[in-house]
ROPA-429263 format. One record per atom (N, C-alpha, C, O): residue in three letters; x, y, z. Coordinates in steps of 0.2 Angstrom, whole numbers, padded with zeros to 4 digits, always signed. Example, Ala and Ser with C-alpha at 12.3 -4.5 7.8 and 13.67 -1.06 7.14 Angstrom:
REM ROPA-429263
ALA+0066-0028+0039/ALA+0062-0022+0039/ALA+0066-0016+0039/ALA+0071-0017+0042/SER+0064-0011+0035/SER+0068-0005+0036/SER+0064+0000+0039/SER+0067+0006+0040/
//
This chain:
REM ROPA-429263
MET+0449+0447+0399/MET+0456+0449+0401/MET+0459+0450+0394/MET+0458+0447+0389/ILE+0465+0454+0394/ILE+0469+0456+0388/ILE+0476+0456+0390/ILE+0478+0459+0395/VAL+0480+0453+0386/VAL+0487+0454+0387/VAL+0490+0456+0381/VAL+0490+0453+0376/SER+0492+0462+0381/SER+0495+0466+0375/SER+0503+0465+0375/SER+0506+0469+0379/HIS+0505+0461+0370/HIS+0513+0461+0369/HIS+0515+0467+0365/HIS+0521+0470+0366/ARG+0510+0470+0361/ARG+0512+0476+0357/ARG+0513+0482+0362/ARG+0518+0485+0360/HIS+0509+0483+0367/HIS+0510+0489+0371/HIS+0512+0487+0378/HIS+0513+0491+0382/ARG+0513+0481+0379/ARG+0516+0478+0386/ARG+0511+0480+0392/ARG+0514+0483+0396/PHE+0505+0478+0391/PHE+0500+0479+0397/PHE+0496+0473+0397/PHE+0495+0469+0393/ILE+0493+0472+0403/ILE+0489+0467+0405/ILE+0483+0470+0409/ILE+0483+0474+0413/PHE+0477+0469+0406/PHE+0471+0471+0409/PHE+0468+0465+0413/PHE+0466+0460+0409/VAL+0467+0466+0419/VAL+0464+0460+0423/VAL+0457+0462+0424/VAL+0455+0467+0428/LYS+0452+0459+0422/LYS+0445+0461+0421/LYS+0441+0459+0428/LYS+0441+0453+0429/SER+0439+0464+0431/SER+0435+0462+0437/SER+0427+0462+0435/SER+0426+0464+0429/ARG+0423+0461+0440/ARG+0416+0460+0438/ARG+0412+0466+0440/ARG+0413+0470+0444/LYS+0407+0468+0435/LYS+0402+0473+0436/LYS+0406+0480+0437/LYS+0404+0484+0441/THR+0411+0481+0433/THR+0415+0487+0433/THR+0416+0490+0426/THR+0421+0494+0425/ALA+0412+0489+0421/ALA+0412+0491+0414/ALA+0418+0487+0411/ALA+0421+0490+0406/GLY+0420+0482+0413/GLY+0426+0478+0411/GLY+0425+0476+0404/GLY+0430+0476+0400/THR+0419+0474+0402/THR+0418+0472+0395/THR+0419+0478+0390/THR+0422+0477+0384/SER+0416+0483+0392/SER+0417+0489+0388/SER+0424+0491+0387/SER+0426+0493+0381/ILE+0428+0490+0392/ILE+0435+0492+0392/ILE+0439+0487+0387/ILE+0443+0489+0383/GLU+0437+0480+0388/GLU+0440+0475+0384/GLU+0439+0477+0376/GLU+0443+0476+0372/ILE+0433+0479+0375/ILE+0431+0481+0368/ILE+0435+0487+0366/ILE+0438+0487+0360/ALA+0436+0492+0370/ALA+0440+0498+0368/ALA+0447+0496+0367/ALA+0451+0498+0363/LEU+0450+0492+0372/LEU+0457+0490+0371/LEU+0458+0485+0365/LEU+0464+0486+0362/SER+0453+0482+0363/SER+0454+0478+0357/SER+0456+0482+0351/SER+0460+0479+0346/GLU+0454+0488+0350/GLU+0456+0492+0345/GLU+0464+0493+0344/GLU+0466+0494+0338/HIS+0467+0492+0350/HIS+0474+0493+0349/HIS+0479+0487+0350/HIS+0485+0487+0350/CYS+0475+0481+0349/CYS+0479+0475+0350/CYS+0482+0473+0343/CYS+0479+0474+0338/GLY+0487+0469+0343/GLY+0490+0466+0338/GLY+0489+0459+0337/GLY+0485+0456+0341/PRO+0492+0456+0332/PRO+0490+0449+0330/PRO+0493+0444+0335/PRO+0490+0438+0336/ASP+0498+0446+0339/ASP+0501+0441+0344/ASP+0498+0442+0351/ASP+0499+0439+0356/ASP+0493+0447+0352/ASP+0490+0449+0359/ASP+0485+0444+0360/ASP+0482+0441+0356/ILE+0484+0443+0367/ILE+0479+0439+0370/ILE+0473+0442+0371/ILE+0473+0447+0375/ILE+0467+0441+0368/ILE+0461+0444+0369/ILE+0455+0439+0371/ILE+0454+0434+0368/GLY+0453+0440+0377/GLY+0448+0435+0380/GLY+0441+0436+0376/GLY+0439+0440+0373/LYS+0437+0430+0377/LYS+0430+0430+0375/LYS+0426+0434+0379/LYS+0426+0435+0385/ILE+0421+0437+0376/ILE+0415+0440+0379/ILE+0409+0437+0376/ILE+0409+0433+0372/SER+0403+0440+0379/SER+0397+0437+0377/SER+0395+0438+0369/SER+0398+0442+0366/VAL+0391+0434+0367/VAL+0389+0434+0359/VAL+0387+0441+0358/VAL+0389+0444+0353/GLU+0382+0444+0362/GLU+0380+0451+0361/GLU+0385+0456+0361/GLU+0385+0461+0356/ASP+0390+0455+0365/ASP+0395+0460+0366/ASP+0400+0459+0360/ASP+0403+0464+0358/GLU+0401+0453+0358/GLU+0406+0452+0352/GLU+0403+0455+0346/GLU+0407+0458+0342/LEU+0396+0456+0345/LEU+0394+0459+0340/LEU+0395+0467+0340/LEU+0397+0470+0335/ILE+0396+0470+0346/ILE+0398+0477+0346/ILE+0405+0477+0344/ILE+0406+0482+0340/ARG+0409+0473+0346/ARG+0416+0473+0345/ARG+0417+0472+0337/ARG+0421+0476+0334/ARG+0413+0468+0334/ARG+0414+0466+0327/ARG+0412+0472+0323/ARG+0415+0474+0318/ASP+0406+0475+0325/ASP+0404+0481+0321/ASP+0409+0487+0321/ASP+0409+0491+0317/LEU+0413+0487+0327/LEU+0418+0492+0327/LEU+0424+0491+0323/LEU+0428+0495+0322/GLY+0424+0484+0321/GLY+0430+0482+0317/GLY+0436+0481+0321/GLY+0442+0481+0318/PHE+0435+0479+0327/PHE+0441+0478+0332/PHE+0442+0470+0332/PHE+0438+0466+0330/ARG+0448+0469+0334/ARG+0450+0462+0335/ARG+0446+0458+0339/ARG+0444+0460+0345/GLU+0444+0452+0337/GLU+0440+0447+0341/GLU+0444+0442+0345/GLU+0451+0443+0345/PRO+0441+0438+0349/PRO+0446+0433+0354/PRO+0451+0430+0350/PRO+0450+0427+0344/GLN+0457+0430+0352/GLN+0463+0426+0349/GLN+0468+0424+0354/GLN+0468+0427+0359/ASN+0472+0419+0352/ASN+0478+0417+0356/ASN+0476+0415+0363/ASN+0479+0417+0368/LEU+0470+0411+0363/LEU+0467+0409+0370/LEU+0470+0403+0373/LEU+0469+0401+0379/VAL+0474+0399+0369/VAL+0477+0393+0372/VAL+0483+0394+0376/VAL+0488+0397+0373/VAL+0484+0392+0382/VAL+0489+0393+0386/VAL+0495+0388+0384/VAL+0493+0382+0384/PRO+0501+0390+0383/PRO+0506+0386+0381/PRO+0507+0380+0386/PRO+0507+0381+0392/ILE+0509+0374+0384/ILE+0509+0368+0388/ILE+0515+0369+0393/ILE+0514+0367+0399/HIS+0520+0373+0392/HIS+0526+0373+0396/HIS+0524+0378+0402/HIS+0528+0378+0407/ARG+0518+0381+0402/ARG+0516+0385+0408/ARG+0512+0381+0413/ARG+0510+0384+0418/TYR+0510+0375+0411/TYR+0506+0371+0415/TYR+0510+0369+0422/TYR+0516+0367+0422/THR+0507+0369+0427/THR+0509+0366+0433/THR+0508+0359+0433/THR+0504+0357+0429/PRO+0512+0355+0437/PRO+0511+0348+0437/PRO+0503+0346+0438/PRO+0500+0341+0435/ARG+0500+0349+0443/ARG+0493+0348+0445/ARG+0489+0350+0439/ARG+0484+0346+0438/MET+0490+0355+0436/MET+0486+0357+0430/MET+0486+0352+0425/MET+0481+0351+0422/ALA+0493+0350+0423/ALA+0494+0346+0418/ALA+0490+0339+0419/ALA+0487+0336+0414/ALA+0490+0337+0425/ALA+0487+0330+0427/ALA+0479+0331+0426/ALA+0476+0326+0423/THR+0477+0336+0428/THR+0469+0337+0427/THR+0467+0338+0420/THR+0462+0335+0418/LEU+0471+0342+0416/LEU+0469+0343+0409/LEU+0470+0336+0405/LEU+0466+0335+0400/ILE+0475+0333+0407/ILE+0476+0326+0403/ILE+0470+0322+0404/ILE+0468+0318+0400/ARG+0468+0322+0411/ARG+0462+0317+0413/ARG+0456+0319+0409/ARG+0452+0315+0407/ARG+0455+0326+0408/ARG+0449+0329+0405/ARG+0450+0329+0397/ARG+0445+0331+0394/ARG+0456+0328+0395/ARG+0458+0328+0387/ARG+0456+0335+0384/ARG+0453+0335+0379/ARG+0459+0340+0388/ARG+0458+0346+0385/ARG+0464+0351+0386/ARG+0468+0349+0390/ARG+0464+0356+0383/ARG+0470+0361+0384/ARG+0467+0367+0389/ARG+0461+0368+0389/ALA+0472+0370+0392/ALA+0470+0376+0396/ALA+0470+0382+0392/ALA+0473+0383+0387/ASN+0465+0386+0393/ASN+0463+0393+0389/ASN+0463+0399+0394/ASN+0461+0398+0400/TYR+0465+0404+0391/TYR+0464+0411+0395/TYR+0456+0412+0394/TYR+0453+0410+0390/TYR+0453+0415+0400/TYR+0446+0415+0400/TYR+0444+0422+0404/TYR+0448+0426+0406/ASN+0438+0423+0403/ASN+0435+0429+0406/ASN+0436+0430+0414/ASN+0435+0424+0417/HIS+0437+0435+0416/HIS+0438+0436+0424/HIS+0444+0432+0426/HIS+0443+0430+0432/MET+0449+0431+0423/MET+0454+0427+0425/MET+0458+0431+0430/MET+0459+0437+0429/SER+0460+0428+0436/SER+0463+0431+0441/SER+0470+0433+0440/SER+0473+0430+0436/ALA+0473+0438+0443/ALA+0480+0440+0443/ALA+0484+0434+0444/ALA+0489+0433+0440/LYS+0483+0430+0449/LYS+0487+0424+0450/LYS+0487+0419+0445/LYS+0493+0416+0443/VAL+0482+0418+0441/VAL+0481+0413+0436/VAL+0485+0416+0430/VAL+0488+0412+0426/ILE+0483+0422+0428/ILE+0487+0425+0423/ILE+0494+0425+0423/ILE+0498+0424+0419/LYS+0497+0427+0429/LYS+0504+0427+0430/LYS+0507+0420+0429/LYS+0512+0419+0426/ARG+0504+0415+0431/ARG+0506+0408+0430/ARG+0506+0406+0423/ARG+0510+0403+0420/ALA+0501+0409+0419/ALA+0500+0407+0412/ALA+0505+0410+0408/ALA+0507+0408+0403/ILE+0506+0417+0409/ILE+0511+0421+0405/ILE+0518+0421+0407/ILE+0523+0422+0403/GLY+0519+0419+0413/GLY+0526+0418+0416/GLY+0528+0425+0420/GLY+0525+0430+0419/SER+0532+0424+0425/SER+0533+0429+0430/SER+0537+0435+0427/SER+0536+0441+0428/ARG+0541+0433+0422/ARG+0545+0439+0418/ARG+0540+0444+0415/ARG+0541+0450+0416/THR+0536+0441+0411/THR+0531+0445+0407/THR+0527+0449+0412/THR+0525+0455+0412/TRP+0524+0445+0417/TRP+0520+0448+0423/TRP+0524+0454+0426/TRP+0520+0460+0427/GLN+0530+0454+0428/GLN+0533+0459+0431/GLN+0535+0465+0427/GLN+0535+0470+0429/THR+0536+0464+0420/THR+0538+0469+0416/THR+0533+0473+0413/THR+0534+0479+0410/TYR+0527+0470+0412/TYR+0521+0473+0409/TYR+0517+0478+0414/TYR+0517+0476+0420/PHE+0514+0483+0411/PHE+0510+0487+0415/PHE+0503+0484+0416/PHE+0500+0482+0412/LYS+0501+0483+0423/LYS+0495+0479+0424/LYS+0490+0483+0428/LYS+0491+0488+0432/PHE+0483+0483+0426/PHE+0478+0487+0429/PHE+0472+0483+0429/PHE+0470+0479+0425/SER+0467+0485+0434/SER+0461+0483+0434/SER+0456+0488+0437/SER+0458+0494+0436/ILE+0450+0487+0439/ILE+0445+0492+0440/ILE+0441+0490+0447/ILE+0440+0484+0448/GLU+0440+0495+0451/GLU+0435+0493+0457/GLU+0430+0498+0457/GLU+0430+0503+0454/ARG+0424+0496+0460/ARG+0418+0500+0460/ARG+0415+0500+0468/ARG+0417+0495+0471/ASN+0412+0505+0469/ASN+0409+0506+0476/ASN+0405+0499+0477/ASN+0400+0498+0473/PRO+0407+0495+0482/PRO+0403+0488+0483/PRO+0396+0489+0484/PRO+0392+0484+0482/TYR+0393+0494+0487/TYR+0386+0494+0488/TYR+0382+0495+0481/TYR+0378+0492+0479/ASP+0385+0499+0477/ASP+0382+0500+0470/ASP+0384+0494+0466/ASP+0379+0492+0462/LYS+0389+0491+0466/LYS+0391+0485+0463/LYS+0387+0480+0464/LYS+0385+0476+0460/ALA+0385+0479+0470/ALA+0380+0473+0473/ALA+0374+0474+0469/ALA+0371+0469+0467/ILE+0371+0480+0468/ILE+0365+0481+0465/ILE+0365+0479+0457/ILE+0361+0475+0455/SER+0371+0481+0454/SER+0372+0479+0447/SER+0373+0472+0446/SER+0370+0469+0442/HIS+0376+0469+0451/HIS+0377+0461+0451/HIS+0370+0458+0451/HIS+0369+0453+0448/TYR+0366+0460+0456/TYR+0360+0457+0457/TYR+0356+0458+0450/TYR+0353+0453+0448/TRP+0355+0463+0447/TRP+0351+0464+0441/TRP+0354+0460+0435/TRP+0350+0457+0431/PHE+0360+0459+0435/PHE+0363+0455+0429/PHE+0362+0448+0431/PHE+0360+0444+0426/ARG+0363+0446+0437/ARG+0363+0438+0438/ARG+0356+0436+0438/ARG+0354+0430+0436/THR+0351+0440+0439/THR+0344+0438+0439/THR+0340+0440+0433/THR+0334+0440+0433/ARG+0344+0442+0428/ARG+0341+0445+0422/ARG+0336+0440+0418/ARG+0331+0442+0415/ASN+0337+0434+0419/ASN+0332+0429+0416/ASN+0328+0425+0421/ASN+0325+0420+0419/TRP+0328+0427+0427/TRP+0325+0423+0432/TRP+0317+0425+0432/TRP+0316+0431+0432/ASP+0313+0420+0433/ASP+0306+0422+0433/ASP+0303+0416+0438/ASP+0303+0410+0437/PRO+0301+0419+0444/PRO+0301+0426+0446/PRO+0308+0428+0449/PRO+0312+0424+0451/ARG+0309+0434+0449/ARG+0315+0437+0451/ARG+0314+0438+0459/ARG+0309+0441+0461/PRO+0319+0436+0463/PRO+0319+0437+0470/PRO+0320+0444+0471/PRO+0323+0448+0467/SER+0319+0446+0478/SER+0321+0453+0480/SER+0328+0453+0480/SER+0332+0448+0481/LEU+0331+0459+0481/LEU+0338+0460+0482/LEU+0340+0457+0488/LEU+0345+0454+0488/ALA+0336+0458+0493/ALA+0338+0456+0500/ALA+0338+0448+0500/ALA+0343+0445+0503/GLU+0334+0445+0497/GLU+0334+0437+0496/GLU+0340+0435+0492/GLU+0343+0430+0494/PHE+0341+0438+0487/PHE+0347+0437+0482/PHE+0353+0437+0486/PHE+0357+0432+0486/LEU+0355+0443+0490/LEU+0361+0444+0493/LEU+0361+0439+0499/LEU+0367+0437+0501/ARG+0356+0437+0502/ARG+0356+0432+0508/ARG+0358+0425+0506/ARG+0361+0422+0509/ASN+0356+0423+0500/ASN+0357+0417+0497/ASN+0362+0416+0492/ASN+0365+0410+0491/ARG+0364+0421+0489/ARG+0369+0421+0484/ARG+0374+0426+0484/ARG+0375+0430+0479/PRO+0378+0427+0489/PRO+0383+0432+0489/PRO+0390+0431+0485/PRO+0394+0436+0485/VAL+0390+0425+0482/VAL+0396+0424+0479/VAL+0397+0428+0473/VAL+0392+0430+0469/GLY+0403+0431+0471/GLY+0404+0435+0466/GLY+0403+0443+0467/GLY+0404+0447+0463/LEU+0402+0444+0473/LEU+0401+0451+0475/LEU+0408+0455+0476/LEU+0408+0461+0474/SER+0413+0451+0478/SER+0419+0454+0479/SER+0424+0453+0473/SER+0424+0447+0470/ASN+0428+0458+0471/ASN+0433+0457+0466/ASN+0440+0456+0469/ASN+0445+0456+0465/TRP+0440+0457+0475/TRP+0447+0456+0478/TRP+0451+0450+0476/TRP+0457+0451+0475/PRO+0448+0444+0475/PRO+0452+0439+0473/PRO+0455+0439+0466/PRO+0459+0436+0464/ILE+0452+0444+0462/ILE+0454+0444+0455/ILE+0460+0448+0454/ILE+0464+0446+0450/TYR+0461+0454+0457/TYR+0467+0458+0456/TYR+0472+0458+0462/TYR+0476+0462+0462/THR+0471+0453+0466/THR+0476+0452+0471/THR+0479+0445+0471/THR+0477+0440+0468/ILE+0485+0444+0474/ILE+0489+0438+0474/ILE+0491+0437+0482/ILE+0494+0441+0484/ASP+0488+0432+0485/ASP+0490+0431+0492/ASP+0487+0437+0496/ASP+0490+0439+0501/SER+0481+0439+0494/SER+0478+0445+0497/SER+0481+0452+0497/SER+0480+0456+0500/GLU+0486+0452+0492/GLU+0490+0458+0491/GLU+0488+0461+0484/GLU+0489+0457+0479/ILE+0487+0467+0483/ILE+0486+0470+0477/ILE+0492+0469+0472/ILE+0497+0470+0474/ALA+0490+0465+0466/ALA+0496+0463+0462/ALA+0496+0467+0456/ALA+0500+0465+0451/VAL+0492+0472+0455/VAL+0492+0476+0448/VAL+0495+0483+0450/VAL+0496+0485+0456/ASP+0497+0486+0445/ASP+0501+0493+0446/ASP+0496+0498+0447/ASP+0497+0503+0450/ARG+0490+0497+0445/ARG+0485+0503+0446/ARG+0478+0500+0446/ARG+0476+0495+0442/ILE+0474+0502+0451/ILE+0467+0501+0451/ILE+0463+0507+0449/ILE+0463+0512+0452/LEU+0459+0506+0443/LEU+0455+0512+0441/LEU+0449+0512+0445/LEU+0446+0507+0448/ARG+0446+0518+0446/ARG+0439+0519+0449/ARG+0434+0519+0444/ARG+0434+0523+0440/TYR+0429+0515+0445/TYR+0423+0515+0441/TYR+0420+0522+0441/TYR+0417+0524+0435/GLU+0420+0525+0446/GLU+0416+0531+0447/GLU+0420+0537+0443/GLU+0417+0542+0442/ASN+0426+0536+0442/ASN+0430+0541+0438/ASN+0434+0538+0432/ASN+0439+0539+0430/LEU+0430+0533+0429/LEU+0433+0529+0424/LEU+0436+0532+0418/LEU+0442+0531+0416/GLU+0432+0537+0415/GLU+0435+0540+0409/GLU+0441+0544+0410/GLU+0446+0543+0406/ASP+0442+0547+0415/ASP+0448+0551+0417/ASP+0454+0546+0419/ASP+0459+0547+0417/ASP+0452+0541+0422/ASP+0457+0536+0424/ASP+0460+0532+0418/ASP+0466+0531+0417/LEU+0455+0531+0413/LEU+0458+0528+0407/LEU+0462+0532+0403/LEU+0467+0530+0399/VAL+0461+0539+0403/VAL+0466+0544+0400/VAL+0473+0543+0403/VAL+0478+0542+0399/GLY+0473+0542+0410/GLY+0480+0541+0413/GLY+0483+0535+0411/GLY+0489+0534+0410/VAL+0479+0529+0411/VAL+0482+0523+0409/VAL+0484+0523+0402/VAL+0489+0520+0401/GLY+0480+0526+0397/GLY+0482+0526+0390/GLY+0489+0529+0390/GLY+0493+0527+0385/GLU+0490+0534+0394/GLU+0497+0538+0393/GLU+0503+0533+0395/GLU+0508+0535+0393/GLU+0501+0528+0399/GLU+0507+0524+0401/GLU+0510+0520+0396/GLU+0516+0519+0395/PHE+0505+0518+0391/PHE+0508+0515+0385/PHE+0506+0518+0378/PHE+0506+0515+0373/GLY+0505+0525+0378/GLY+0505+0529+0372/GLY+0499+0527+0368/GLY+0499+0528+0362/ILE+0493+0526+0371/ILE+0487+0526+0366/ILE+0481+0530+0370/ILE+0482+0532+0375/LYS+0476+0531+0366/LYS+0470+0534+0368/LYS+0464+0529+0368/LYS+0463+0526+0363/ILE+0461+0528+0374/ILE+0456+0523+0375/ILE+0450+0526+0375/ILE+0448+0530+0379/HIS+0446+0524+0370/HIS+0439+0527+0369/HIS+0434+0521+0370/HIS+0433+0516+0367/LEU+0430+0523+0375/LEU+0424+0518+0377/LEU+0419+0518+0371/LEU+0418+0523+0369/PRO+0416+0512+0369/PRO+0411+0512+0364/PRO+0405+0515+0366/PRO+0403+0515+0372/GLU+0402+0518+0361/GLU+0396+0522+0363/GLU+0390+0517+0366/GLU+0386+0519+0370/THR+0390+0511+0363/THR+0385+0506+0365/THR+0388+0503+0371/THR+0393+0500+0371/LYS+0385+0504+0377/LYS+0388+0501+0383/LYS+0387+0494+0384/LYS+0381+0492+0384/ALA+0392+0490+0385/ALA+0391+0483+0386/ALA+0387+0481+0392/ALA+0389+0484+0397/LYS+0382+0477+0392/LYS+0379+0475+0398/LYS+0376+0480+0402/LYS+0376+0480+0408/GLY+0374+0486+0398/GLY+0372+0492+0402/GLY+0364+0492+0402/GLY+0362+0498+0405/ASN+0360+0487+0400/ASN+0353+0488+0400/ASN+0349+0484+0405/ASN+0343+0483+0404/TYR+0352+0481+0410/TYR+0349+0476+0414/TYR+0346+0479+0420/TYR+0341+0477+0423/ARG+0349+0484+0423/ARG+0347+0487+0429/ARG+0341+0492+0428/ARG+0342+0497+0424/ARG+0336+0490+0431/ARG+0330+0494+0430/ARG+0328+0499+0436/ARG+0325+0504+0434/ASP+0331+0498+0441/ASP+0330+0503+0447/ASP+0336+0507+0448/ASP+0342+0505+0450/GLN+0336+0513+0446/GLN+0341+0518+0446/GLN+0342+0522+0452/GLN+0346+0527+0452/ARG+0338+0521+0457/ARG+0338+0524+0463/ARG+0345+0524+0467/ARG+0349+0519+0465/PRO+0347+0528+0471/PRO+0354+0528+0474/PRO+0354+0521+0479/PRO+0348+0520+0481/TYR+0359+0518+0480/TYR+0359+0512+0484/TYR+0357+0513+0491/TYR+0355+0508+0494/THR+0358+0519+0493/THR+0356+0521+0500/THR+0348+0520+0501/THR+0345+0519+0506/GLU+0344+0520+0495/GLU+0337+0520+0495/GLU+0335+0513+0494/GLU+0329+0511+0494/VAL+0339+0508+0492/VAL+0338+0502+0489/VAL+0340+0496+0494/VAL+0336+0491+0495/ILE+0346+0497+0497/ILE+0349+0492+0501/ILE+0346+0492+0508/ILE+0347+0497+0512/ASP+0343+0487+0511/ASP+0341+0487+0518/ASP+0347+0485+0523/ASP+0352+0483+0520/PRO+0346+0486+0529/PRO+0351+0485+0534/PRO+0354+0478+0534/PRO+0361+0478+0534/ALA+0350+0473+0533/ALA+0353+0466+0533/ALA+0357+0465+0527/ALA+0363+0462+0527/SER+0355+0468+0521/SER+0359+0467+0515/SER+0365+0471+0515/SER+0371+0469+0513/ARG+0365+0477+0518/ARG+0371+0481+0519/ARG+0376+0477+0523/ARG+0382+0477+0522/ALA+0374+0474+0528/ALA+0379+0470+0532/ALA+0382+0464+0528/ALA+0388+0463+0529/ILE+0378+0461+0524/ILE+0381+0456+0520/ILE+0386+0459+0515/ILE+0392+0456+0515/ILE+0385+0464+0512/ILE+0390+0467+0507/ILE+0396+0470+0511/ILE+0402+0468+0509/GLU+0395+0472+0517/GLU+0401+0475+0521/GLU+0405+0469+0523/GLU+0411+0470+0524/HIS+0402+0463+0524/HIS+0406+0457+0527/HIS+0410+0454+0521/HIS+0416+0453+0521/VAL+0406+0453+0515/VAL+0409+0450+0509/VAL+0415+0455+0506/VAL+0420+0453+0504/CYS+0414+0461+0506/CYS+0418+0466+0503/CYS+0422+0470+0508/CYS+0424+0476+0506/ALA+0423+0468+0514/ALA+0427+0472+0519/ALA+0434+0474+0516/ALA+0436+0479+0518/ARG+0437+0470+0513/ARG+0444+0471+0511/ARG+0444+0477+0506/ARG+0449+0482+0507/GLU+0440+0477+0501/GLU+0440+0483+0496/GLU+0437+0489+0499/GLU+0439+0495+0498/LEU+0432+0489+0504/LEU+0430+0494+0507/LEU+0435+0498+0511/LEU+0436+0504+0511/LYS+0439+0494+0514/LYS+0445+0497+0518/LYS+0451+0499+0514/LYS+0453+0505+0515/ALA+0452+0496+0509/ALA+0458+0497+0504/ALA+0457+0504+0500/ALA+0461+0508+0499/PHE+0450+0505+0498/PHE+0449+0510+0494/PHE+0445+0516+0497/PHE+0443+0521+0494/GLY+0443+0515+0503/GLY+0440+0520+0507/GLY+0432+0521+0505/GLY+0430+0527+0506/TYR+0429+0516+0502/TYR+0422+0517+0501/TYR+0418+0517+0507/TYR+0419+0513+0512/THR+0413+0522+0507/THR+0409+0522+0513/THR+0401+0522+0511/THR+0400+0523+0505/TRP+0397+0521+0516/TRP+0390+0520+0514/TRP+0387+0527+0511/TRP+0383+0526+0506/ASP+0389+0532+0513/ASP+0386+0539+0510/ASP+0391+0542+0505/ASP+0389+0547+0503/
//
């Protein structure tokens, strides 16, 4: 996630939607006071090679703590930090309602069927043996839906949801909102895990399709994604 005070925008990072590549691209335009979330070691190397700002300003101010959060953190002897895939609800609480309301907020969504396959290949990248897609979805459907990330009380809480399928054009429009040009890095972050590039209609069996449609029912309805 990124909160840019310089350009007054908030990027709410969803899963398996090129979010890390966008974080890297946005880092080019961040100033010293902006909040830049951590990404993986491999992806930080991409960002460093490009000369962009790295993770910074990650500690949440104490005056933003709720009583429950404060009690938990005191017990654990730690401070609250901004983190990867932080939900809109948690970001709003951490930065304050005034900043949340006045900054331009955006996130990304992707066809849930295609996203499920990408999620599977990434999550099982180090598994040996690797389960089948059907077995994985049957036993581990957590993380398939991005709906809880960019909504608050199940209502979309950002100003714009970009479409992964039209990402470069959508990024042009977003950049125009705050006067910058967003260039995705040539090296795609987390882009080498998926080995099966067949269309999802040839990969997903009926039982797996039913799981995806159940878990991702809200985004399927909200954004009009269909099987074909």
